[in-house]
C-alpha positions in Angstrom: -41.1 2.4 -46.5 -38.9 4.6 -44.1 -41.6 4.9 -41.0 -40.6 0.8 -40.2 -36.8 1.9 -40.9 -36.8 4.2 -37.9 -37.8 1.7 -34.9 -35.6 -1.3 -36.3 -32.3 1.4 -36.1 -33.7 2.6 -32.5 -33.6 -1.0 -31.1 -30.3 -1.1 -32.9 -28.7 1.6 -31.1 -29.9 0.4 -28.1 -28.8 -2.9 -28.3 -25.0 -1.5 -29.0 -25.3 1.1 -26.5 -26.5 -1.6 -23.8 -23.3 -3.7 -25.2 -21.4 -0.9 -24.9 -21.7 -0.2 -21.3 -21.7 -4.2 -20.3 -18.1 -4.3 -21.7 -17.1 -1.4 -20.6 -18.1 -1.6 -16.6 -16.9 -5.5 -17.0 -13.6 -4.1 -17.9 -13.2 -1.8 -14.8 -13.6 -4.6 -12.9 -11.1 -6.9 -14.0 -8.7 -3.8 -14.0 -6.3 -3.7 -10.6 -5.5 -0.2 -9.5 -1.9 1.0 -8.6 -0.3 2.1 -4.6 2.1 4.4 -4.1 5.3 2.8 -2.5 7.3 5.2 -0.7 10.7 5.5 -0.2 13.0 8.1 1.7 15.4 9.2 -0.6 19.4 9.5 0.7 19.2 13.2 2.5 16.4 11.5 5.1 14.2 14.3 4.5 12.7 13.8 1.3 10.6 11.2 0.0 10.4 9.4 -3.6 7.2 7.7 -5.0 6.9 4.8 -7.1 3.5 3.6 -8.6 2.6 -0.3 -8.6 0.3 -2.1 -10.3 -2.4 -4.0 -8.2 -4.4 -7.2 -9.1 -7.5 -6.5 -9.4 -10.3 -7.7 -6.3 -11.2 -11.6 -7.0 -14.9 -12.3 -6.8 -14.6 -13.9 -3.5 -12.7 -11.8 -1.5 -14.6 -8.9 0.2 -13.8 -5.7 0.6 -12.3 -5.7 3.6 -10.1 -8.7 2.3 -9.2 -7.3 -0.5 -7.7 -4.0 1.6 -5.8 -5.8 3.6 -3.9 -8.0 1.1 -3.5 -4.6 -0.7 -2.0 -3.1 2.4 -0.2 -6.6 2.9 1.4 -6.1 -0.5 2.3 -2.5 0.3 4.0 -3.2 3.6 6.2 -6.2 2.4 7.6 -3.5 -0.6 8.0 -0.9 1.1 10.0 -2.8 3.9 12.3 -4.7 0.2 12.4 -0.9 -0.5 13.2 0.3 -4.2 15.2 -1.1 -6.5 18.9 -1.2 -5.9 19.7 1.6 -8.2 17.7 3.7 -6.7 19.4 6.1 -3.6 17.5 5.6 -0.5 17.2 4.6 3.2 16.5 1.2 3.5 15.6 -1.3 6.4 18.7 -3.4 7.7 19.3 -6.7 4.9 17.0 -9.6 5.8 14.1 -7.7 7.8 10.9 -8.7 6.5 7.2 -8.4 7.3 6.1 -11.6 9.5 2.8 -10.6 9.4 0.2 -7.6 9.3 -3.4 -7.2 10.4 -5.8 -4.0 10.4 -7.9 -2.8 13.5 -9.9 -0.1 12.1 -8.1 2.7 10.6 -4.5 1.2 12.6 -2.4 -1.2 10.3 -0.5 -3.5 12.7 2.7 -4.5 11.2 4.6 -7.2 12.8 8.6 -7.3 11.5 11.1 -9.6 12.1 14.0 -8.8 14.5 16.6 -8.0 11.9 15.3 -4.8 12.4 16.9 -4.1 15.5 19.8 -4.0 13.2 20.0 -0.9 11.6 22.9 0.9 12.2 22.8 4.6 10.6 21.5 6.2 13.7 18.4 8.4 14.0 18.3 9.5 11.0 18.5 5.8 8.7 15.9 4.9 11.5 13.2 7.3 11.5 13.7 7.2 7.1 13.0 3.8 6.8 9.8 4.0 9.3 8.8 7.5 7.3 8.5 5.1 4.0 6.7 2.5 5.7 4.0 4.8 7.4 3.4 6.8 3.9 3.0 4.0 2.0 0.5 2.3 4.5 -1.3 5.5 5.1 -1.5 6.4 1.3 -4.0 3.2 1.3 -7.7 4.5 2.3 -8.8 3.7 5.3 -5.7 3.0 7.2 -4.6 6.1 8.9 -2.0 4.9 11.4 0.9 2.2 12.0 1.2 0.0 14.9 4.8 -1.7 14.0 5.8 -4.9 16.5 8.8 -7.0 16.7 8.7 -10.5 16.3 5.4 -10.3 18.1 6.4 -7.8 21.0 5.5 -4.7 21.0 8.5 -2.4 22.0 8.6 1.4 23.5 11.5 2.2 20.7 14.4 -0.1 19.0 17.7 -0.6 20.6 18.8 2.9 19.3 16.1 4.4 20.7 15.1 7.3 17.8 11.9 6.6 17.4 8.9 5.8 19.7 7.2 2.8 18.3 4.7 2.4 21.6 2.1 4.3 19.9 0.9 4.0 16.6 2.9 6.5 14.1 1.2 8.7 11.8 1.8 11.0 8.8 2.3 14.1 11.1 4.9 12.7 13.1 7.5 14.1 10.2 
């Protein structure tokens, strides 16, 4: 009488295993990941990092579209800076990301003209861009950041402390 129970038990275990695999594999697809947002601390040399949750990739969104949207969100957050209670070097008030496109491993970030109002000298100018570059290059596949201002390529900002005519990389710091 025990022999007929064994095949039934095996079938039941297979059903439970298949249901568990399906549930766990689809749960992972519904979760977004996290992204590291960097900010330059007031000492100008060390970085702070905050992890921010990201939305999951939509079913109608290609992998390249998702990466571009992720980079756009990261750039907006890096320019906005950390919460006000965190002591950090910040972009000038009103600075915002006008657009972001990806060209292979380079993120092209167009910033508003307010970025040219940085009054903190080389210390602040390099600190704000260091945070932007470290944030964007934390995204797999991005290893450089080309900055434009109001749609125009500039060699430097008015302070002249940071060369912007070529993409910026982590190794620049």
